[in-house]
N, C-alpha and C positions, 0 to 999 in steps of 0.2 A: 839476549838478556834485556828486559825492558827497563826503562828508566821511569820510576814512579815518583811523582812530585805532589806536594801540596801547593797551595796558592802562593805561599811565601817561600822563596828560595834561600833565604838567609839561614845559614847553619849556626846553631846556638851551642854553647857549652863546650866548644872544641877549641880550647886555647892553643893546642898544639898545631892547629891549622891557621887560626887567626893571628897568633903571635908566636911563631916557632922559636924565637930567640929569647923568650921570657924565661925567668928562673923556674917557673912551674913546668914549662915544656921541657926544660933540661932535666928535671926530675923524672919525667916520663921516659925520656931517653935512657936515663940511668936504670930505671926499672927494666926496660927492654934489654939492656946489656946484661943486667943481673940474671934475667930469665934465660938468656942465651948461655950464660956460664953454668946454670944449673943442669944443662942438658948436653954436656960435652960428649957423652958416650952414646947419646940417642937424639935424633932430630926431634925437637919439640914442636909439634904441628897443631895440636888441639888443646886449648886452654879455656877453662871456665872461670868466671869471676863472680863471686857472690859476697854476701855480707851476713851478719847474724840477724839483723833486723832491717826495717825500712829506714830511709833517710840517711844512709851512711856513705853514699856516693859511689856505689858499685857501677851504676850505669854510665855516669860521667867518666869514671875511671876506665872502663872497658872500651868506651868509644875513643878516648884519647890514646889508649894503648894501640888500638887499631890504626889510628892515624900515624903514630910514630913508626910502627912496623911498615906501613905502606910508604912512608917517607924514606925508608931504608931500601926501597926497591922490591920489597916482598909483595907477593900477590896475596891479599888478605881478604878473608870472608868474615864478616861480623854477623852472628846469628842471634836474634832476639828470642831466647828460649824462656823468657818470662811470659808464659801464656796466660797469666792472671792480670798483671798490671804492666803491660808493655810500654816502653818509652823510646826505643831506638828510632822508630819512625818519626817521632817528634824531633829528636836531636838532628836527624838528617833531612828533615822536611820531606818525608815520603808519605804517600798514602798507605793505608793498612788494609786494603781491600783483599789482598791475598798474600800469603806468606807461609811460614812454617806449618801452621795448623792445617792449611789446605793440602800441603804436600804430604803430611803424615797420614791424612785420611785418603790419599790417592787421587785427589782431584786434579792436581797439577804436578809437573815434573820439577826436578831440582832447578833446571835452567829457567823454567817459567817463574819460579819463586824468587829468583835472584834479581835484585835491583842494582843498577850502577849508581854509585854516589858521585858527587862533584869532586871527589878527591881521587887523584890518580892511584891506581892499583887497589882500591878499596871498594868491594861490593858488599851488599847488605841483603840479608833475609829478614824481613820484619816478621812480627808475630803472626799476622793474619787475624781473621775473626777469632775472638776469644772462645775456646771450646768449653763444653761442660765437663770434660774429663782430661785435664792437662796432664796429670801424672801418668795415666794410662797411655796417652800418646807419646810422651817422652820415653817411656819404658818399652815401646814397641820395637819390633824388628825393623820397621821402616826407618826409625830414627838411626839405628846403627848403619843401615844401608845408605842412608843419606850422608852420614859422616864419611863412610868409606868412599863414596863417590866423590864427595867434595874434596877429600884428601888428595885425589888424583889431579885436581884442578888448581888447588891453592897451596901456598907455602905455609900460611898460618891461618887457623880457624879459631875464632874467639867466640865464646858463648856468654851472653848476659843472662844470668839465672836468678830466680827468686831468692829472697833471704832464706837461709838454711833453717832457721828456727821456726819459720812461719809454716812451711809446707815441706813435703819430701822431695820436691822436684830437683833441687840442687844435688841431693844425695843420689838420685837416679842418674843424673848426668855425670857424676864422678865415675860411674862404671863404664863410660864410653870415652872419656877424655884422658889425655896423658897427664895433664897437670891441672891443679886448682889453686886459685888465689882468693884469700879472704881479705876484704876491705873493712877496716875499722875506722871510726871517726873520733878524733880527739875530743874529749869532754862530752861525748855522746854515747859511745858504745860502753856498756858495762863490762867489767872484767869477766864476770861469771858468764855473761852471754857469749863473749868471744871464746872462752874456754869450751863452752858447750858446743859451739859451732865447730871448733876444731875436732872435738870428739866425734861429732856426727859425720864429718867429712873424711876422717881418717880411714874407716873401713873400706872406702871405695877404691877402685883400681887406680884412679888418678893420684899422682903424687902431690901432696900438699906442698906447694913450692914456697909459700911464705905468706906474709901479710903486708898490706899497704896501709900506712897510717895517713889518714886524710885530714886536712884542715888543721894541721898543727901550726900554731902561730910562731913565726920567726921573729923574735923580739927586736933584733937589730933593725929590721926593715919594715916590720909590721905587715909583712906579706904572708900568704898562706902557701904551703908547699905540700906536695905529695912525695912521701918518702918511699924509698925502694924496698925491694924484697929483703926481709930480714929473718 
């Protein structure tokens, strides 16, 4: 597995790595625990994270969830399945010369698509070059084969997916994952948009595990918290 880096090695937006004792980091650990309780009868290995629209914090959320799972000793793979506006490679300071899109068209193998991060137990598959047909690639047999193969190598596989109201990509991925999480942002996400997103995700094979409320202000301390699955 190759390590792919940008010129700047500083990791951004990962409070769970930079300050694991912070209240926000504790909230992510609470989310991890709640997710584990939702799957007492079945090992939950593949989880997708989405939002109703852009700017709601889904990518930061899934990245920090990946970190807290890895801190637990789980072997974690984070896949950037947002083949339209990818951000995972920015967060982890990786290049995006090859990744999921290359693998889905058969140019590279799973192992060649994987990058090691600077966080123990956490590997990354970035988006790769943005393709002209994201939905078709995500719905392909190759995508299912990739997940089956990755499931043999990792304890937890997390997908960062596009907003569900914008394109059909997230709905497609619900048909190969075991669980789905919807991120909503306080004072930003409209109630109707959140309800519509839930309706669109529900028919998929993935169980809708719950929602994460992002950026809710805690009045006592004036800090911002991520609240768990509810």
